[in-house]
MDAnalysis code that builds the backbone (N, CA, C; Angstrom):
import MDAnalysis as mda
import numpy as np

u = mda.Universe.empty(546, n_residues=182, atom_resindex=np.repeat(np.arange(182), 3), trajectory=True)
u.add_TopologyAttr("name", ["N", "CA", "C"] * 182)
u.add_TopologyAttr("resid", np.arange(1, 183))
u.add_TopologyAttr("resname", ["MET", "SER", "LYS", "ALA", "LYS", "GLN", "LEU", "ILE", "VAL", "LYS", "GLU", "SER", "VAL", "ARG", "GLU", "LEU", "LYS", "HIS", "LEU", "LEU", "ILE", "THR", "VAL", "ASN", "VAL", "THR", "ILE", "SER", "SER", "ARG", "LEU", "ARG", "MET", "LEU", "ILE", "ALA", "ILE", "LYS", "SER", "ASN", "GLU", "GLY", "GLU", "SER", "LEU", "SER", "LYS", "ARG", "LYS", "LEU", "GLY", "LYS", "LEU", "LEU", "GLY", "VAL", "SER", "SER", "SER", "SER", "ILE", "GLN", "ILE", "TRP", "ARG", "SER", "LEU", "TYR", "GLU", "GLN", "GLY", "GLY", "ILE", "SER", "LEU", "LEU", "MET", "GLU", "ASP", "LYS", "ARG", "ILE", "GLY", "PHE", "LYS", "PRO", "SER", "ILE", "ILE", "THR", "PRO", "SER", "GLU", "HIS", "GLU", "LYS", "ILE", "GLU", "ALA", "LYS", "LEU", "ASN", "ASP", "PRO", "CYS", "ASN", "GLY", "LEU", "ARG", "GLY", "TYR", "VAL", "GLU", "LEU", "GLN", "GLN", "TRP", "ILE", "GLN", "GLU", "GLU", "PHE", "GLY", "LYS", "SER", "VAL", "LYS", "TYR", "ASN", "THR", "LEU", "LEU", "LYS", "TYR", "CYS", "GLY", "ARG", "ASN", "PHE", "GLY", "SER", "LYS", "SER", "LYS", "VAL", "SER", "ARG", "LYS", "SER", "HIS", "VAL", "LYS", "LYS", "ALA", "PRO", "GLU", "ALA", "VAL", "GLU", "GLU", "LEU", "LYS", "LYS", "THR", "SER", "ASP", "LYS", "SER", "VAL", "GLY", "THR", "SER", "THR", "LYS", "LYS", "THR", "ASN", "MET", "SER", "THR", "LYS", "LYS"])
u.atoms.positions = np.array([
    [-21.712, -28.462, 109.101],
    [-20.781, -28.455, 110.054],
    [-21.339, -28.750, 111.327],
    [-20.268, -29.409, 112.161],
    [-20.742, -29.248, 114.037],
    [-20.827, -28.714, 114.491],
    [-21.707, -28.374, 115.720],
    [-21.322, -27.421, 116.718],
    [-20.132, -27.597, 117.261],
    [-19.673, -26.604, 117.795],
    [-18.434, -26.345, 118.585],
    [-18.766, -27.211, 119.649],
    [-17.702, -27.737, 120.500],
    [-17.951, -28.604, 121.584],
    [-17.967, -27.524, 122.909],
    [-18.907, -27.561, 123.508],
    [-19.106, -26.637, 125.128],
    [-18.220, -27.083, 126.266],
    [-17.569, -26.363, 126.764],
    [-16.654, -26.981, 128.014],
    [-17.258, -26.058, 129.387],
    [-17.472, -26.292, 130.032],
    [-17.752, -25.583, 131.227],
    [-16.548, -25.533, 132.485],
    [-15.995, -24.168, 132.226],
    [-15.335, -24.390, 133.302],
    [-15.404, -23.565, 134.944],
    [-14.843, -24.540, 135.863],
    [-15.394, -24.450, 137.100],
    [-14.703, -23.389, 137.614],
    [-13.843, -23.110, 137.631],
    [-12.378, -22.082, 138.310],
    [-12.719, -20.587, 137.887],
    [-12.373, -19.552, 138.468],
    [-12.861, -18.378, 137.566],
    [-11.624, -17.713, 136.947],
    [-11.857, -16.773, 136.447],
    [-10.674, -16.308, 135.607],
    [-9.586, -15.496, 136.053],
    [-9.727, -15.082, 137.334],
    [-9.008, -14.631, 138.555],
    [-8.181, -15.700, 138.871],
    [-8.693, -16.990, 139.454],
    [-7.873, -18.198, 139.744],
    [-7.023, -18.785, 138.945],
    [-7.801, -18.611, 137.353],
    [-6.562, -19.421, 136.219],
    [-5.489, -18.237, 135.964],
    [-5.635, -16.940, 136.527],
    [-4.645, -16.065, 136.047],
    [-3.765, -16.212, 137.402],
    [-4.190, -16.300, 138.686],
    [-2.788, -16.683, 139.646],
    [-2.353, -18.168, 139.059],
    [-2.792, -19.069, 138.684],
    [-2.033, -20.473, 138.876],
    [-1.209, -20.177, 137.482],
    [-1.829, -19.507, 136.570],
    [-0.340, -19.160, 135.520],
    [0.444, -18.326, 135.455],
    [0.214, -17.558, 136.610],
    [1.775, -16.697, 136.790],
    [2.457, -18.011, 137.226],
    [2.260, -19.098, 138.400],
    [2.885, -20.006, 139.013],
    [3.433, -21.276, 138.349],
    [2.975, -21.297, 137.048],
    [3.507, -22.462, 136.276],
    [4.302, -22.144, 134.968],
    [4.652, -23.058, 134.586],
    [5.840, -23.166, 133.707],
    [5.437, -23.261, 132.165],
    [6.231, -22.866, 131.195],
    [5.371, -22.717, 129.808],
    [4.879, -23.458, 129.215],
    [5.189, -24.821, 129.201],
    [4.281, -25.670, 128.378],
    [2.589, -26.041, 129.286],
    [2.507, -25.366, 130.675],
    [1.177, -25.481, 130.649],
    [0.557, -24.311, 130.805],
    [1.407, -23.673, 130.926],
    [0.840, -21.715, 130.682],
    [-0.047, -21.597, 129.432],
    [-0.021, -22.348, 127.896],
    [-1.117, -22.537, 127.025],
    [-2.098, -22.868, 127.154],
    [-2.421, -24.011, 128.298],
    [-3.064, -25.108, 128.937],
    [-3.982, -23.912, 129.354],
    [-3.754, -23.473, 129.992],
    [-4.327, -22.310, 131.142],
    [-5.115, -21.220, 130.601],
    [-4.303, -20.721, 129.401],
    [-4.329, -19.843, 128.704],
    [-5.891, -20.320, 127.690],
    [-5.548, -21.405, 127.436],
    [-7.295, -21.821, 126.860],
    [-8.171, -21.594, 127.752],
    [-8.080, -22.449, 128.961],
    [-9.532, -22.243, 129.974],
    [-9.689, -20.676, 130.246],
    [-8.921, -19.854, 130.281],
    [-9.215, -18.216, 130.359],
    [-9.888, -17.760, 129.625],
    [-9.406, -18.385, 127.993],
    [-10.266, -17.820, 126.857],
    [-11.396, -18.343, 126.926],
    [-12.007, -19.327, 127.026],
    [-13.106, -20.635, 127.167],
    [-14.310, -19.905, 128.897],
    [-13.383, -19.449, 129.807],
    [-13.903, -18.722, 130.352],
    [-14.649, -17.298, 130.243],
    [-13.623, -16.718, 129.640],
    [-13.872, -15.227, 129.458],
    [-15.045, -14.978, 127.564],
    [-15.160, -16.169, 126.829],
    [-16.211, -16.253, 125.868],
    [-17.395, -17.313, 126.283],
    [-17.839, -17.623, 127.585],
    [-18.544, -18.256, 127.739],
    [-20.120, -18.576, 127.213],
    [-20.394, -17.237, 126.624],
    [-21.609, -16.676, 126.175],
    [-21.807, -17.913, 124.397],
    [-20.727, -17.588, 123.984],
    [-20.510, -17.758, 122.877],
    [-19.372, -19.434, 122.943],
    [-19.657, -20.382, 121.619],
    [-19.311, -21.774, 121.643],
    [-17.879, -21.485, 121.000],
    [-16.667, -21.729, 121.398],
    [-15.516, -21.447, 120.790],
    [-14.984, -22.899, 120.368],
    [-14.696, -23.172, 118.586],
    [-14.409, -24.275, 118.250],
    [-12.638, -24.536, 118.392],
    [-12.339, -25.416, 118.612],
    [-10.962, -26.150, 118.565],
    [-9.609, -25.285, 117.836],
    [-10.552, -24.599, 116.621],
    [-9.735, -24.586, 115.209],
    [-9.600, -22.515, 115.982],
    [-10.856, -22.124, 116.502],
    [-10.632, -20.817, 116.917],
    [-9.753, -20.616, 117.954],
    [-9.625, -21.751, 118.912],
    [-8.874, -21.761, 120.283],
    [-7.347, -21.458, 119.765],
    [-7.268, -22.827, 118.887],
    [-5.791, -22.999, 118.424],
    [-5.518, -21.590, 117.637],
    [-6.012, -21.017, 117.065],
    [-5.841, -19.919, 116.288],
    [-5.368, -18.889, 117.125],
    [-5.969, -18.110, 118.256],
    [-6.132, -17.890, 119.327],
    [-4.849, -17.409, 120.146],
    [-4.646, -18.987, 120.496],
    [-3.565, -19.366, 121.248],
    [-2.507, -19.412, 120.570],
    [-2.135, -19.875, 119.705],
    [-0.957, -20.164, 118.462],
    [-0.506, -21.768, 118.450],
    [-1.227, -22.454, 118.977],
    [-1.148, -24.163, 119.297],
    [-2.095, -24.597, 118.357],
    [-1.827, -25.784, 117.492],
    [-2.160, -26.565, 116.928],
    [-3.881, -27.035, 117.222],
    [-5.052, -27.109, 116.574],
    [-6.169, -27.609, 117.344],
    [-6.217, -29.072, 117.681],
    [-5.132, -29.671, 117.344],
    [-5.169, -31.142, 117.982],
    [-4.749, -31.166, 119.522],
    [-4.307, -30.052, 119.465],
    [-3.301, -30.036, 121.484],
    [-5.045, -29.142, 121.972],
    [-5.887, -28.112, 121.425],
    [-6.927, -28.004, 122.299],
    [-7.499, -29.033, 122.432],
    [-8.027, -29.993, 121.412],
    [-8.833, -31.435, 121.575],
    [-8.205, -31.882, 122.760],
    [-7.242, -32.288, 122.823],
    [-6.355, -33.549, 124.273],
    [-6.594, -32.739, 125.325],
    [-6.384, -31.543, 125.444],
    [-6.450, -30.334, 126.269],
    [-7.883, -30.200, 127.155],
    [-8.852, -30.365, 126.151],
    [-10.190, -30.214, 126.576],
    [-10.825, -31.759, 126.946],
    [-10.252, -32.742, 126.629],
    [-10.676, -33.700, 127.038],
    [-10.001, -34.204, 128.335],
    [-8.838, -33.831, 128.409],
    [-8.103, -33.942, 130.177],
    [-8.846, -33.422, 130.897],
    [-9.042, -32.314, 130.685],
    [-9.914, -31.557, 131.625],
    [-11.403, -31.598, 131.712],
    [-11.975, -32.264, 131.000],
    [-13.389, -32.898, 131.100],
    [-13.169, -34.306, 132.030],
    [-12.139, -34.843, 132.064],
    [-12.040, -35.999, 132.642],
    [-11.315, -36.087, 134.166],
    [-10.554, -35.424, 134.484],
    [-10.239, -35.219, 135.374],
    [-9.982, -33.565, 136.110],
    [-10.350, -32.401, 135.523],
    [-10.700, -31.503, 135.940],
    [-9.065, -30.594, 135.883],
    [-8.494, -29.367, 136.490],
    [-7.522, -28.982, 136.602],
    [-6.382, -29.627, 136.906],
    [-6.656, -30.325, 137.546],
    [-5.256, -31.044, 138.472],
    [-4.525, -31.850, 137.334],
    [-5.745, -32.907, 136.709],
    [-5.287, -33.486, 135.608],
    [-4.349, -32.888, 134.354],
    [-5.339, -31.458, 133.897],
    [-4.740, -30.787, 133.137],
    [-3.512, -30.018, 133.140],
    [-2.925, -29.581, 134.407],
    [-1.745, -29.589, 134.841],
    [-0.835, -30.185, 134.852],
    [-0.840, -31.604, 134.702],
    [-0.058, -32.279, 134.861],
    [0.641, -32.298, 133.513],
    [2.494, -32.474, 133.866],
    [3.512, -32.712, 133.233],
    [3.932, -33.815, 133.022],
    [3.543, -35.146, 131.980],
    [4.061, -36.363, 131.804],
    [5.399, -36.215, 131.284],
    [5.842, -35.344, 130.903],
    [7.468, -35.667, 130.005],
    [8.593, -36.134, 131.195],
    [9.477, -36.838, 130.441],
    [10.231, -37.667, 131.516],
    [11.083, -36.510, 131.785],
    [11.962, -35.818, 130.992],
    [12.754, -35.215, 131.490],
    [14.470, -35.640, 130.869],
    [15.174, -35.206, 131.371],
    [16.162, -35.403, 130.644],
    [16.982, -36.811, 130.331],
    [17.770, -37.088, 129.260],
    [18.431, -38.593, 129.202],
    [19.631, -38.731, 130.058],
    [19.784, -39.819, 130.877],
    [21.171, -39.914, 131.511],
    [22.363, -40.295, 130.442],
    [23.489, -39.830, 130.930],
    [24.660, -39.910, 129.767],
    [24.799, -41.666, 129.749],
    [25.252, -42.121, 128.364],
    [25.625, -43.281, 128.459],
    [26.902, -43.406, 128.357],
    [28.001, -41.966, 128.823],
    [29.138, -42.415, 129.497],
    [29.067, -42.061, 131.106],
    [29.778, -42.593, 131.596],
    [29.546, -42.517, 133.543],
    [31.105, -41.576, 133.428],
    [30.736, -41.263, 134.740],
    [31.810, -40.362, 135.237],
    [33.531, -40.692, 135.103],
    [33.213, -42.052, 135.312],
    [35.172, -42.496, 135.541],
    [35.144, -43.200, 134.160],
    [34.511, -43.308, 133.240],
    [34.367, -43.339, 131.736],
    [35.092, -42.165, 131.117],
    [34.304, -41.069, 131.583],
    [35.113, -39.487, 130.991],
    [35.670, -39.276, 131.071],
    [36.810, -39.853, 132.637],
    [37.948, -39.469, 132.580],
    [38.603, -39.871, 131.848],
    [38.514, -41.247, 131.706],
    [39.513, -41.920, 130.987],
    [39.358, -41.375, 129.604],
    [38.500, -40.940, 129.138],
    [38.531, -40.648, 127.674],
    [39.364, -38.840, 127.843],
    [39.066, -38.584, 128.839],
    [39.410, -37.134, 128.844],
    [41.091, -36.965, 128.884],
    [41.428, -37.991, 129.831],
    [43.038, -38.833, 129.462],
    [43.383, -39.005, 128.120],
    [42.420, -39.550, 127.678],
    [43.101, -40.349, 126.757],
    [42.936, -38.867, 125.529],
    [42.446, -38.235, 125.488],
    [42.410, -36.985, 124.416],
    [43.180, -36.051, 124.563],
    [43.846, -36.094, 125.986],
    [44.819, -34.836, 126.284],
    [45.960, -35.398, 126.155],
    [46.271, -36.798, 126.292],
    [47.600, -37.167, 125.868],
    [48.241, -37.055, 124.571],
    [49.863, -36.331, 124.793],
    [49.945, -36.051, 123.559],
    [50.168, -37.460, 122.540],
    [50.761, -38.314, 123.320],
    [51.360, -39.682, 122.502],
    [50.270, -40.756, 122.500],
    [48.985, -39.946, 121.998],
    [47.985, -40.855, 122.561],
    [48.006, -41.555, 121.152],
    [47.750, -41.251, 119.623],
    [47.811, -42.067, 118.517],
    [46.650, -41.751, 117.763],
    [45.525, -40.925, 118.981],
    [43.725, -40.956, 118.251],
    [44.156, -39.896, 117.202],
    [43.279, -40.460, 115.562],
    [43.405, -39.707, 114.634],
    [42.061, -39.073, 114.278],
    [41.185, -39.644, 115.099],
    [39.903, -39.229, 114.641],
    [38.561, -40.073, 115.842],
    [37.438, -39.590, 115.663],
    [36.383, -40.187, 115.997],
    [36.030, -41.497, 116.226],
    [36.622, -42.171, 115.256],
    [36.376, -43.361, 114.895],
    [37.287, -44.533, 115.454],
    [38.479, -43.524, 115.445],
    [39.773, -44.596, 116.304],
    [39.104, -44.376, 118.182],
    [38.600, -43.522, 118.462],
    [38.255, -43.132, 119.775],
    [36.574, -44.011, 119.715],
    [36.277, -43.626, 119.066],
    [34.833, -45.223, 118.865],
    [36.049, -46.573, 119.487],
    [36.559, -47.052, 118.761],
    [37.253, -47.665, 118.671],
    [37.583, -48.570, 119.992],
    [38.338, -47.511, 120.326],
    [39.241, -47.471, 121.746],
    [38.021, -47.824, 123.388],
    [36.710, -46.895, 122.660],
    [35.828, -47.226, 123.603],
    [35.241, -48.720, 123.874],
    [35.096, -49.001, 122.917],
    [34.515, -50.505, 122.448],
    [35.196, -51.380, 123.496],
    [36.842, -51.507, 122.851],
    [37.927, -52.137, 123.391],
    [38.188, -51.538, 124.742],
    [38.064, -50.710, 125.120],
    [38.435, -50.142, 126.619],
    [37.143, -50.786, 127.603],
    [36.102, -50.046, 127.129],
    [35.207, -50.351, 128.188],
    [33.578, -51.289, 127.857],
    [34.144, -51.644, 126.614],
    [32.799, -53.127, 126.259],
    [31.485, -52.324, 125.726],
    [31.616, -51.121, 125.484],
    [30.386, -50.800, 124.817],
    [30.229, -50.101, 123.989],
    [29.364, -50.015, 122.933],
    [29.244, -49.683, 121.538],
    [28.563, -48.240, 121.830],
    [29.650, -46.855, 121.590],
    [28.651, -45.579, 121.189],
    [28.765, -45.381, 119.884],
    [27.344, -44.802, 119.412],
    [27.317, -44.058, 118.070],
    [28.203, -42.864, 117.561],
    [28.549, -42.966, 116.447],
    [29.786, -41.966, 115.654],
    [29.542, -40.676, 116.242],
    [27.624, -40.099, 116.060],
    [27.498, -38.867, 116.439],
    [27.598, -38.493, 117.674],
    [26.880, -39.435, 118.424],
    [26.865, -39.170, 120.142],
    [28.149, -39.152, 120.809],
    [29.069, -39.647, 120.053],
    [30.392, -39.517, 120.584],
    [30.994, -37.922, 120.279],
    [30.647, -37.854, 118.870],
    [31.044, -36.275, 118.223],
    [30.671, -35.021, 119.169],
    [29.426, -35.810, 119.197],
    [28.607, -34.191, 119.901],
    [28.944, -34.255, 121.505],
    [29.387, -35.560, 121.996],
    [29.742, -35.484, 123.888],
    [30.870, -34.906, 123.960],
    [32.034, -35.128, 123.144],
    [33.180, -34.835, 123.370],
    [33.149, -32.997, 122.644],
    [32.064, -33.038, 121.789],
    [32.573, -31.149, 121.406],
    [31.905, -30.630, 122.675],
    [30.610, -31.186, 123.408],
    [30.392, -30.736, 124.439],
    [30.815, -30.418, 125.809],
    [31.913, -31.481, 125.905],
    [32.346, -31.387, 127.198],
    [34.087, -31.420, 127.211],
    [34.750, -31.487, 126.047],
    [36.190, -31.528, 125.987],
    [36.565, -30.309, 124.847],
    [35.207, -29.634, 124.169],
    [35.701, -28.501, 123.164],
    [36.420, -29.061, 122.048],
    [36.363, -30.464, 121.631],
    [36.637, -30.750, 120.482],
    [36.237, -30.647, 119.355],
    [36.735, -30.400, 117.877],
    [36.328, -30.380, 116.684],
    [36.725, -31.743, 115.644],
    [35.465, -31.929, 114.612],
    [36.026, -32.794, 113.803],
    [36.937, -32.589, 112.682],
    [37.198, -31.238, 112.720],
    [37.980, -30.902, 111.653],
    [39.084, -29.888, 112.503],
    [40.463, -30.358, 112.770],
    [41.706, -29.936, 113.365],
    [42.695, -29.971, 112.690],
    [43.623, -29.212, 113.049],
    [44.687, -28.915, 112.266],
    [45.865, -30.709, 112.309],
    [46.754, -30.964, 111.873],
    [47.133, -32.242, 111.390],
    [48.080, -32.784, 112.825],
    [47.361, -33.629, 113.065],
    [48.683, -34.006, 114.534],
    [50.156, -34.314, 114.121],
    [51.064, -34.215, 114.708],
    [52.198, -34.836, 115.038],
    [52.467, -35.926, 115.265],
    [53.341, -36.768, 114.357],
    [53.588, -37.993, 114.277],
    [53.797, -38.528, 115.783],
    [53.389, -39.757, 116.233],
    [53.454, -39.893, 117.849],
    [54.670, -40.357, 117.877],
    [55.379, -41.444, 117.061],
    [56.442, -41.960, 117.068],
    [58.012, -41.073, 117.089],
    [57.663, -39.882, 116.622],
    [58.413, -38.736, 116.012],
    [59.454, -38.647, 117.498],
    [60.981, -38.896, 117.069],
    [61.703, -38.212, 118.603],
    [62.039, -36.735, 118.239],
    [61.674, -36.663, 119.764],
    [62.025, -34.854, 120.054],
    [63.204, -34.475, 119.909],
    [64.424, -35.439, 119.798],
    [65.741, -35.291, 119.092],
    [65.610, -34.249, 117.689],
    [65.098, -35.213, 116.951],
    [64.787, -34.794, 115.196],
    [64.316, -33.596, 115.214],
    [63.418, -33.362, 116.114],
    [62.667, -32.184, 115.815],
    [63.722, -31.240, 115.833],
    [63.953, -30.960, 117.266],
    [65.343, -30.104, 117.124],
    [66.526, -29.795, 116.295],
    [66.505, -31.238, 116.305],
    [67.890, -30.891, 114.738],
    [67.521, -30.510, 113.621],
    [65.920, -30.581, 113.416],
    [65.443, -30.237, 111.949],
    [65.056, -28.800, 111.945],
    [64.931, -28.550, 113.473],
    [64.948, -26.883, 113.514],
    [66.191, -26.080, 113.114],
    [67.091, -26.872, 113.922],
    [68.579, -26.009, 113.506],
    [69.238, -26.184, 111.878],
    [68.534, -27.260, 111.310],
    [69.333, -27.056, 110.237],
    [68.358, -26.306, 108.873],
    [67.162, -26.217, 109.402],
    [65.997, -25.490, 108.083],
    [66.526, -23.807, 108.868],
    [66.604, -23.442, 110.005],
    [67.241, -22.222, 110.167],
    [68.139, -22.067, 109.274],
    [69.765, -22.459, 109.408],
    [70.948, -22.182, 108.580],
    [70.172, -22.451, 107.038],
    [69.166, -23.048, 106.206],
    [69.122, -23.181, 105.081],
    [68.308, -22.064, 104.782],
    [67.462, -21.768, 105.889],
    [66.233, -20.353, 105.587],
    [67.499, -19.124, 105.353],
    [68.615, -18.726, 106.335],
    [69.299, -17.761, 106.608],
    [70.250, -17.884, 104.732],
    [70.550, -19.144, 104.611],
    [71.203, -19.360, 103.318],
    [70.657, -18.558, 102.036],
    [69.396, -19.269, 102.102],
    [68.179, -18.708, 101.047],
    [67.877, -17.656, 101.190],
    [67.772, -16.925, 101.687],
    [67.623, -15.371, 101.710],
    [68.608, -14.544, 101.828],
    [70.209, -14.813, 101.704],
    [71.049, -14.235, 101.383],
    [70.772, -14.374, 99.896],
    [70.497, -15.741, 99.053],
    [70.536, -15.744, 97.607],
    [69.847, -15.159, 97.052],
    [68.804, -14.796, 97.568],
    [67.671, -13.751, 97.349],
    [67.584, -12.817, 97.140],
    [68.266, -12.113, 98.520],
    [68.986, -10.852, 98.332],
    [70.044, -10.082, 97.310],
    [71.145, -10.940, 97.025],
    [71.974, -10.887, 95.934],
    [71.444, -10.908, 94.420],
    [70.540, -11.763, 94.302],
    [69.728, -11.532, 92.890],
    [69.323, -10.515, 93.010],
    [68.600, -9.990, 93.974],
    [67.505, -8.682, 93.611],
    [68.796, -7.514, 93.270],
    [69.986, -7.580, 93.707],
    [71.161, -6.363, 93.923],
    [71.004, -6.095, 92.490],
    [71.262, -7.044, 91.869],
    [71.787, -7.038, 90.612],
    [71.094, -6.625, 89.439],
])
């Protein structure tokens, strides 16, 4: 078995603990690695022991140690992650989609139709899952909703149906009441 790699930490434990307070979570485990190495200077800690001690993988320890050797604390503390991904839908498109979804006579029956509408309206293809998550996050929509009313339905017909259904309900309850009295 090979000997554990020796790493000489130039900073003091006090300096590292002060830095630990000021950095974010992703960098803090790197600094904790340096603190562990500095506090156990007499003995050599392997990457596996450090990994178990800090609760990270040994490959991460190996990468961090080589970063520290190459550029010191400044290179080790760099966070090269990019950040959040910009939205595929622009604010003007967002407003148009919101207006389309809130229009009671729009005729959209699902996300597939919305996907097709976006393709026709804006000339861009949006994946179904992306659209599903975007609409759920921004508009509170869900994929399973109650059945919509038909777009071409006349409001007068609805009122007429309500009037006749009230009469039929009234007569049917009279019949059931008479049959229970017998």
